[in-house]
C-alpha positions, 0 to 999 in steps of 0.5 A: 494466514487463514485467508478468506475473501472479504466478508460483509462485516468489513468495509467495501472499498475499491481495494476489497472489490478489486481483490474479490473480482480478481479472486485474491484472498485477503483478511480485512482488519478494522481498527479505530483510527484516532482523529489527529493521528498523522503517522498512519502506518505506525498507528496501524501497526500499533492498533493491529498488534503487528511489527512495523516491518509487516505494515506497508505504506503506499506512496505516490511519486512524480518522476520525469516518466510520470506518476508512480507508486512505491510500497514500502514498510512503515519501518523504513523510508522510501529511497526516491532515487531507487524507486525512480530507477525501478520506474525507469526514470532519472529522478523522483519526488513525492507527489502532492497530496491532492494529486495523490488523492485525485489519482488514487481515489483514496484520501491520504492516510488511507491510500491503498496500492490496490484498486486505485482510480488510475492504475500506476506503475507500482513497485513493492519493496522486496522486504515484503517477500520475507513475510507470509503476509503483509498489511496494506491500507484497505482504502480508508483510514482505520482499515488494513488488508492482510495479504500474501506479498506475491498476491499483492504484487499480482493485484497491482500488476507491479514489480518488486525491488529494493526501494527502501532506506532502513 
């Protein structure tokens, strides 16, 4: 990755501001989000011309220990039981979309793991570590950030674990 800090040509979002403030390199990628599209991750992979395994979605869950975040490839499904265990909880269920939007400050389909309004315990699937860079939402639909996986984990103050079902 010819890493660089976000430039003025890319949107300024809470995610980009957080990365710049932390001194973490990223590459912004803007693409045209099609109205009516609801498979946001697959759309991002297709529009950016990258394999789905490198594009990661941000999912909020409710656990008996509180809210948490799982970051998993769009090629995979989130394993709720595995994420609950990583978060120190007994069980997890998907958070209500309205709760996800309120807690993160982002809209569904544009929820970034970085720069969330409320910092939540975050687990990035370890499959991300197999890539030099991965793509995550930049904080709005049609905008992704390319970032080194270790930098992503550092930016969210998270951990890695196996939280996917292939």
